[in-house]
One Martini backbone bead per residue (centre of mass of N, CA, C, O) as a GRO file, in nm:
protein
  163
    1MET     BB    1   8.187 -20.254  -8.270
    2LYS     BB    2   8.404 -20.228  -8.560
    3ILE     BB    3   8.522 -20.394  -8.850
    4ILE     BB    4   8.767 -20.272  -9.084
    5GLY     BB    5   8.815 -20.278  -9.429
    6LEU     BB    6   9.101 -20.156  -9.626
    7LEU     BB    7   9.109 -20.027  -9.968
    8SER     BB    8   9.296 -19.988 -10.287
    9ASP     BB    9   9.385 -20.011 -10.598
   10THR     BB   10   9.288 -20.281 -10.769
   11HIS     BB   11   9.256 -20.283 -11.081
   12ASN     BB   12   9.082 -20.561 -11.116
   13SER     BB   13   9.242 -20.691 -10.855
   14LEU     BB   14   9.197 -20.969 -10.605
   15ASP     BB   15   9.313 -21.145 -10.366
   16GLU     BB   16   9.199 -21.405 -10.172
   17LYS     BB   17   9.369 -21.335  -9.916
   18PHE     BB   18   9.208 -21.074  -9.857
   19PHE     BB   19   8.943 -21.208  -9.793
   20ASN     BB   20   9.048 -21.360  -9.548
   21PHE     BB   21   9.134 -21.104  -9.388
   22PHE     BB   22   8.814 -20.994  -9.404
   23GLU     BB   23   8.620 -21.200  -9.264
   24ASP     BB   24   8.575 -21.022  -8.975
   25CYS     BB   25   8.433 -20.801  -9.113
   26ASP     BB   26   8.174 -20.557  -9.137
   27GLU     BB   27   8.347 -20.371  -9.332
   28ILE     BB   28   8.416 -20.214  -9.652
   29TRP     BB   29   8.671 -19.997  -9.782
   30HIS     BB   30   8.696 -19.805 -10.091
   31ALA     BB   31   8.950 -19.569 -10.231
   32GLY     BB   32   8.962 -19.645 -10.524
   33ASP     BB   33   9.017 -19.806 -10.812
   34PHE     BB   34   8.867 -20.071 -10.894
   35GLY     BB   35   8.832 -20.122 -11.240
   36SER     BB   36   8.540 -20.253 -11.169
   37LEU     BB   37   8.218 -20.349 -11.111
   38ALA     BB   38   8.272 -20.648 -11.055
   39LEU     BB   39   8.456 -20.602 -10.811
   40ALA     BB   40   8.256 -20.443 -10.642
   41ASP     BB   41   8.043 -20.671 -10.633
   42LYS     BB   42   8.218 -20.879 -10.489
   43LEU     BB   43   8.250 -20.712 -10.232
   44SER     BB   44   7.938 -20.658 -10.174
   45ASN     BB   45   7.881 -20.974 -10.146
   46PHE     BB   46   8.071 -21.012  -9.894
   47LYS     BB   47   8.031 -20.706  -9.790
   48PHE     BB   48   7.990 -20.421  -9.666
   49LEU     BB   49   8.004 -20.130  -9.890
   50ARG     BB   50   8.235 -19.862  -9.924
   51GLY     BB   51   8.279 -19.601 -10.182
   52VAL     BB   52   8.501 -19.464 -10.430
   53TYR     BB   53   8.604 -19.316 -10.697
   54GLY     BB   54   8.846 -19.317 -10.948
   55ASN     BB   55   9.045 -19.220 -11.217
   56ILE     BB   56   8.991 -19.523 -11.365
   57ASP     BB   57   8.695 -19.513 -11.350
   58ASP     BB   58   8.404 -19.565 -11.483
   59TYR     BB   59   8.081 -19.467 -11.536
   60LYS     BB   60   7.947 -19.704 -11.386
   61THR     BB   61   8.092 -19.658 -11.117
   62ARG     BB   62   8.011 -19.348 -11.092
   63LEU     BB   63   7.701 -19.409 -11.054
   64ILE     BB   64   7.748 -19.557 -10.763
   65TYR     BB   65   8.016 -19.405 -10.691
   66PRO     BB   66   8.147 -19.151 -10.539
   67GLU     BB   67   8.393 -18.916 -10.488
   68THR     BB   68   8.259 -18.882 -10.203
   69GLN     BB   69   8.258 -18.954  -9.840
   70ARG     BB   70   8.031 -18.910  -9.558
   71PHE     BB   71   8.055 -19.074  -9.234
   72THR     BB   72   7.929 -19.292  -8.969
   73VAL     BB   73   8.107 -19.491  -8.723
   74GLU     BB   74   7.960 -19.507  -8.472
   75LYS     BB   75   8.131 -19.200  -8.361
   76CYS     BB   76   8.285 -19.183  -8.643
   77ASP     BB   77   8.425 -18.957  -8.855
   78VAL     BB   78   8.419 -18.988  -9.221
   79PHE     BB   79   8.652 -18.934  -9.496
   80MET     BB   80   8.632 -18.998  -9.860
   81ILE     BB   81   8.899 -19.014 -10.112
   82HIS     BB   82   9.115 -19.072 -10.354
   83ILE     BB   83   9.245 -18.778 -10.392
   84GLY     BB   84   9.423 -18.650 -10.091
   85GLY     BB   85   9.681 -18.722  -9.948
   86TYR     BB   86   9.874 -18.552  -9.690
   87PRO     BB   87  10.027 -18.410  -9.456
   88GLY     BB   88  10.104 -18.103  -9.626
   89LYS     BB   89   9.966 -18.270  -9.911
   90TYR     BB   90   9.689 -18.184  -9.994
   91SER     BB   91   9.431 -18.165 -10.163
   92LEU     BB   92   9.204 -17.930 -10.231
   93LYS     BB   93   8.950 -18.089 -10.147
   94ALA     BB   94   9.057 -18.195  -9.878
   95LYS     BB   95   9.137 -17.927  -9.745
   96LYS     BB   96   8.857 -17.804  -9.736
   97VAL     BB   97   8.734 -18.013  -9.545
   98LEU     BB   98   8.944 -17.989  -9.314
   99GLU     BB   99   8.888 -17.681  -9.262
  100GLU     BB  100   8.577 -17.695  -9.206
  101LYS     BB  101   8.549 -18.033  -9.116
  102PRO     BB  102   8.706 -18.246  -8.945
  103PRO     BB  103   8.773 -18.561  -8.924
  104LYS     BB  104   8.881 -18.850  -8.772
  105ILE     BB  105   8.881 -18.986  -9.065
  106PHE     BB  106   9.111 -19.002  -9.343
  107VAL     BB  107   9.051 -19.130  -9.674
  108CYS     BB  108   9.281 -19.270  -9.919
  109GLY     BB  109   9.458 -19.296 -10.227
  110HIS     BB  110   9.659 -19.345 -10.540
  111SER     BB  111   9.978 -19.377 -10.450
  112HIS     BB  112  10.043 -19.684 -10.341
  113ILE     BB  113  10.098 -19.579 -10.038
  114LEU     BB  114  10.138 -19.668  -9.725
  115LYS     BB  115   9.954 -19.461  -9.482
  116VAL     BB  116   9.982 -19.356  -9.128
  117ILE     BB  117   9.864 -19.032  -9.013
  118TYR     BB  118   9.882 -18.795  -8.775
  119ASP     BB  119   9.697 -18.486  -8.763
  120LYS     BB  120   9.727 -18.223  -8.554
  121LYS     BB  121   9.588 -17.985  -8.694
  122TYR     BB  122   9.302 -18.181  -8.737
  123ASP     BB  123   9.258 -18.422  -8.559
  124CYS     BB  124   9.363 -18.666  -8.770
  125LEU     BB  125   9.338 -18.970  -8.943
  126THR     BB  126   9.551 -19.076  -9.198
  127ILE     BB  127   9.452 -19.310  -9.466
  128ASN     BB  128   9.656 -19.530  -9.672
  129PRO     BB  129   9.650 -19.865  -9.805
  130GLY     BB  130   9.734 -19.859 -10.081
  131ALA     BB  131   9.783 -20.142 -10.297
  132ALA     BB  132   9.600 -20.438 -10.400
  133GLY     BB  133   9.700 -20.451 -10.675
  134TRP     BB  134   9.917 -20.506 -10.955
  135TYR     BB  135   9.919 -20.222 -11.036
  136GLY     BB  136  10.233 -20.076 -11.045
  137GLN     BB  137  10.532 -19.987 -10.835
  138GLN     BB  138  10.486 -20.145 -10.600
  139ALA     BB  139  10.624 -20.388 -10.387
  140LYS     BB  140  10.341 -20.407 -10.241
  141ARG     BB  141  10.044 -20.550 -10.138
  142THR     BB  142   9.780 -20.363  -9.964
  143VAL     BB  143   9.604 -20.388  -9.648
  144LEU     BB  144   9.348 -20.310  -9.402
  145LYS     BB  145   9.270 -20.325  -9.043
  146PHE     BB  146   9.015 -20.215  -8.800
  147LYS     BB  147   8.894 -20.059  -8.507
  148ILE     BB  148   8.571 -19.930  -8.396
  149SER     BB  149   8.517 -19.750  -8.083
  150GLU     BB  150   8.323 -19.522  -8.103
  151ASN     BB  151   8.607 -19.285  -8.123
  152GLU     BB  152   8.804 -19.538  -8.165
  153ILE     BB  153   9.118 -19.639  -8.293
  154LYS     BB  154   9.218 -19.989  -8.341
  155ASP     BB  155   9.400 -20.258  -8.429
  156LEU     BB  156   9.603 -20.233  -8.660
  157GLU     BB  157   9.629 -20.409  -8.976
  158ILE     BB  158   9.856 -20.569  -9.200
  159CYS     BB  159   9.843 -20.676  -9.545
  160GLU     BB  160  10.101 -20.841  -9.733
  161LEU     BB  161  10.198 -20.879 -10.075
  162PRO     BB  162  10.345 -20.967 -10.333
  163ARG     BB  163  10.405 -20.842 -10.673
   0.00000   0.00000   0.00000
């Protein structure tokens, strides 16, 4: 079993309370818009980090973090991209992946809106953790954590802070 911390859209700011929330995590996944390589480095020094770049990330971040990632944790297939959408409104790149070989978990960011939706069509859990940073119109700053055991996702928790 692995405990995963998930965040996105930090835009170069991340509250220490989120680090406390992620203390028991085995891995952290960042779904893009780090805002700076320094913030990415802070996260990777804290826990094992997987991430993708977002539309606001600079060339230095893009040299280290890819546009998409496909990986397996436990026995769970995961696909991550920054601009991905949600069931019925996927981006073209996300839809292509979902149609060719759907993952068990599809992770994206960008919208700053926390959404966790099971997509029956692709037998896939779509997760957008919302925005962890201060930038944007969102009412709350949010991050998630959950457990993956074998091919099962469970015990999802949300941490939200005022903006």
